N, C-alpha and C positions, 0 to 999 in steps of 0.2 A: 310298221312303219308307213308314211305317206307314200303313194306313187312306187311301191314295190310289190312284189310277189315271191312267195317261196316257190323255187323251181326244181324238179327233180331233174329234167333232162330237156334239150331242144336238139331234134334231128330231122333229117329229110331222108323219107323212104317213101314207099308206094302206101297208098292208102289201103288197108285191110279188108274194109268193110264199108256200110252206107252206100248211098247212090253214086259216091265218087270212087267206089272201089278199083285198084288199078291204078290209079293217076297219081304221078308224084306229088308228094304234100310236105310241107314242114309242118312237126308236131310240137306243140308246147305243151310239156306234161306238169302240171302242177303238183304240188306235194300236200298230202292230207286227204283224208277222207273220213266221213263219220259212220259209213257202211261198213260191212265186213261180209260181203258176199261169198258164198263157200267155194264157188269156182274162180275168184278174182286172178286175173293174171298180170297184175300190177301191184301186189302187195308191197314191192319194193319202194313205192310212192307213198305209203302211208307216213314215212318220218325221213327226217333229214332234210336234203336238198339245200338251195342255195338261194339267199335274198339278191334278188336280181331288181333293178328299176327297169320302169316300162320302157323308158330309152333304148337302155341296152337289149332289150329283148327284142324291140323292132328292129334295131339295128343288125342283130344275128339273124333276125327273119330274113331282113332284106338282102342280106349277103348270098342265100341261097338263090334268089331271083325266082321265086315260086309263084305260081299262079293260085294254090290253095294251100290254106292254112287250117289246121284241126289243134283245137285247144281242148285238153283232155287230162285225166288225173289217173288215180285219186278222183276227186269230186273237185273240179273247178270251181263251182260257186261256192264251196266254203270259204272262198278267199275274196271279200267285196272287191278288191281291185281288178278283177277278171272283168268285170263291167267296163270300165275304161281302155282296156286292153283291147277288149273285142271291139270297141268302137274305133281304136287308132288303127287296130288292124283292116278293118272296112274302108277306113278313112284312106289307107295306104293302097286301095284297089283290089286286095285279094278277095278270092270267093273263101269267107270263113266259115266253119263249122264247129259247135261246140257240143263234145259228149258229155252228158249230165244224167245221174241216176234217176233224176225226175223226183227225188226226196225235197229237193229245195226249189222254191218259188224261181220262175224261169222270166217273169214280168218284166223285169228290168233289162233283159238282155235286147240290145240292138236288133231291131227287126231284120236287118240285112243279113243277120247270122242264120244259117241254118240249125235250128237246135235239134240234135238227135237226143231224145227222152227216152231212156232205158225205165220200163214198166218192169219192175222186178216181180218174177215169177214167185209161187211159193217154194219151189227148189233152190231158189238162191238163198234162203232163211233171212230174206229182208223185205218180202213182200208187204207186211205192215208198214213200211216207209214210205210207200208210194202216196205223192201227195197228188190227188186225182184232180184237184183244182187246176192245174197246169192244162189238163186236156183241154180244158175251153179257151186258151190262150194260144192254142196250135193253127198254124196257116198250113197254106200248100208249101210253103218253103221249108216246113219242118219234117221231120222224121221220128217215128217211134219204133223202138225196138224190143223184141221180146228174146231173152235168153232161154232156150227150153231144155230143161232138164230130164223131163220124163213124158210119157203120155200124158199123165196127170196135169203137168204143166202146160202141154199143149191144149188140152181141153180148157184149162183157166184161161190161157192166152185167149182162144176162139171165143170164151165168152166175153172177154172185154172188148173185143175185137167189134162184137154185136152190140154188146150193152152201150158202147159208147160212139158207135158208127165211125172207127177210127179210120178208114179208108178215105172218108169224106172231109175230116179235118185235118190230115196231115199229107203231105205231097207222098211218102213213102210209109208204108208198113212192113217192118223187117222181122224176120223169124230166122233166130240162130240156134243150130245145136249146141249144146254146153259141151266143149270140146271132149270131155272123158267121160259125160254121163249119158250121152242119147246118140244113136247111130244117125250119121248124115241122112244116111238112104232111107231110113224109115221116117224121118221128118219132112224128107222129100215126098214120099209116099203119102203120109197125112197130108200135107199140103194139096196135093194133085187129087186125091180121093175126095176131099172135101171142096175143092175148087175155090180156095180162098182167094182174096184180091190182095195179097200180100206176095214180099219178094224173099225168097229164100236165100240165105245168105251163107258162105262159109267163110272164115277168117284167113285171108290170103297170107297174112304175115305167119301163120302158123304152118301152113303148107311150105312156104319158102324158106322161113328162116327159123322154125321151130321156136317162134315168139320170143327170140333173143331180145333183151333190153336193147333199145336204140335202132332197131331195126324195124 
């Protein structure tokens, strides 16, 4: 439908990760995703949802009077009308981020948006979906994330960090431990031992609310 998006939820909470971790943020979660990462924590957004107009979404977001808005999924870029939504959020004066798997083309995303591109590790079972052409499009306003499931994933992520000089292309390179697959302390020790130019992050929403939907 023209000027609509299928939406799973809109809610106000603390940002749990990325460079704005801990800041009050409105989340707009789109429905649907072409990937099936083994650690996915938002599988409830694969289907269902409600068809919403862009105007109704902008009105609901404005009701929270936020400074920060995060558009997430699912995979937001699977719905073409996310592009005008992002533009209108930026036009409204919000600091806007987009969480994307990195499997789809990010070139049409408004440059005012901080694109958080999740490069899928082998442990996700979806590494073959990575669209490496996106890396050349990154700017200092963007962020690259790796979810680490094992020491092998860590070594793979380090190899990509070096191969693509990611710390020079993006404003932040983020390493996250997969919540149930690798110890956060182990990942911290590896990052420190290798003196990596990355930010290790824990998912604040899991610590505070056990990753309850809408929190």
